[in-house]
Every structure is written in C-alpha cells, then in structure tokens.
C-alpha positions in Angstrom: -0.2 -0.2 0.0 1.2 3.4 -1.0 1.9 6.0 2.0 -0.6 8.2 0.3 -3.5 6.9 2.2 -6.1 4.1 2.6 -9.7 4.2 2.8 -11.1 4.5 6.2 -13.3 1.6 6.0 -10.4 -0.6 5.1 -8.4 0.8 7.8 -10.7 0.0 10.5 -10.7 -3.5 9.4 -7.1 -3.9 8.7 -6.3 -2.5 12.3 -9.2 -4.4 14.0 -11.0 -1.6 15.3 -14.3 -3.1 14.0 -15.3 -7.0 13.8 -16.6 -6.7 10.1 -16.2 -4.9 7.0 -19.6 -3.9 6.6 -19.8 -2.8 10.1 -16.8 -0.6 9.3 -18.5 0.9 6.4 -21.7 1.8 8.2 -19.9 3.5 11.2 -17.9 5.5 8.6 -21.1 6.5 6.5 -23.2 7.5 9.6 -20.9 10.3 10.1 -19.8 9.4 13.9 -16.0 9.3 12.9 -13.9 12.2 13.1 -10.5 12.3 11.5 -8.4 15.3 12.5 -11.5 16.9 14.0 -13.6 16.9 10.8 -16.5 14.6 10.6 -16.2 11.6 8.1 -19.5 10.5 6.3 -18.2 8.1 3.6 -16.5 5.1 3.6 -14.0 6.0 0.8 -12.5 8.8 2.8 -8.7 8.5 2.9 -6.8 8.4 6.1 -3.0 8.7 6.2 -0.1 8.4 8.8 -0.3 10.8 11.4 -4.2 11.4 11.4 -5.8 11.2 14.6 -9.2 9.3 14.6 -12.1 9.2 17.1 -14.0 6.1 16.6 -17.3 5.4 18.4 -17.2 1.6 19.6 -19.2 -0.5 21.9 -17.9 0.6 25.4 -16.9 4.1 24.5 -15.1 6.3 22.0 -11.6 5.3 20.9 -9.0 8.2 20.1 -6.1 6.8 18.2 -3.2 8.1 16.1 -2.3 6.1 13.0 1.3 5.0 12.9 1.4 3.0 9.7 -0.9 1.8 7.0 -1.2 -1.9 6.7 -1.7 -3.7 3.3 -3.9 -6.2 4.9 -5.5 -7.2 8.2 -2.8 -7.5 11.0 -3.0 -10.0 13.8 -4.3 -8.8 17.0 -0.7 -9.0 18.6 0.6 -6.4 16.1 -2.0 -3.8 16.3 0.2 -1.5 18.3 2.3 -1.0 15.2 -0.7 0.4 13.2 -2.0 2.8 15.8 -1.4 4.3 19.0 -4.2 5.2 21.5 -4.4 8.9 22.5 -7.2 8.6 24.8 -10.3 6.4 25.5 -13.6 7.8 26.6 -15.7 5.5 28.5 -19.2 5.1 27.6 -21.3 5.6 31.0 -24.7 5.1 29.4 -26.5 2.2 31.1 
C-alpha cells in the first residue's frame, strides 16, 4: 500500500477496530467518525499516517493516532504497530 493513504473502512478493518467490513462501512457512512477533527461521512474517505481518529465503538469512543498503513488485516498482537491510543472515553450510558 502506498503511503498516500487508505480508505477509512479498510483501515478500520485492517487495524481490527471493528469486527466486520460491513460494520466498518456503516460506522464511516453514519458520520460518527472524526479524522483530525473533521466529520467523516463516507467509507472511501482517505486516512494517512499521523491522522488522529475518533471512533465510536461499543463501550466508548477510542481516539487513536495512525502510525502506519497496513496492506492487509494484521494479527491482534501487531495492532500496536498500526495505531497508538491517544485516549479512550468510556461509555457511561446504562
């Protein structure tokens, strides 16, 4: 994969931030993800190394910085090479 960028739905799948590609696409298209503070509302939006993503997931919002762009889905043990957590906001809804 070139260092120019990667579709956000593919990045979420490759980095194991969501369980399925269809879920990744839906999350991206609903407009709940933010990349560098701007709202993402399409699955084909491009992310690059250094971008900070806010991703709503069950249990809270994860804020991560992209460290590298994978060419395929990585094993769970290697996700720390793909992104670094910036912060995690717990979901206190019951």
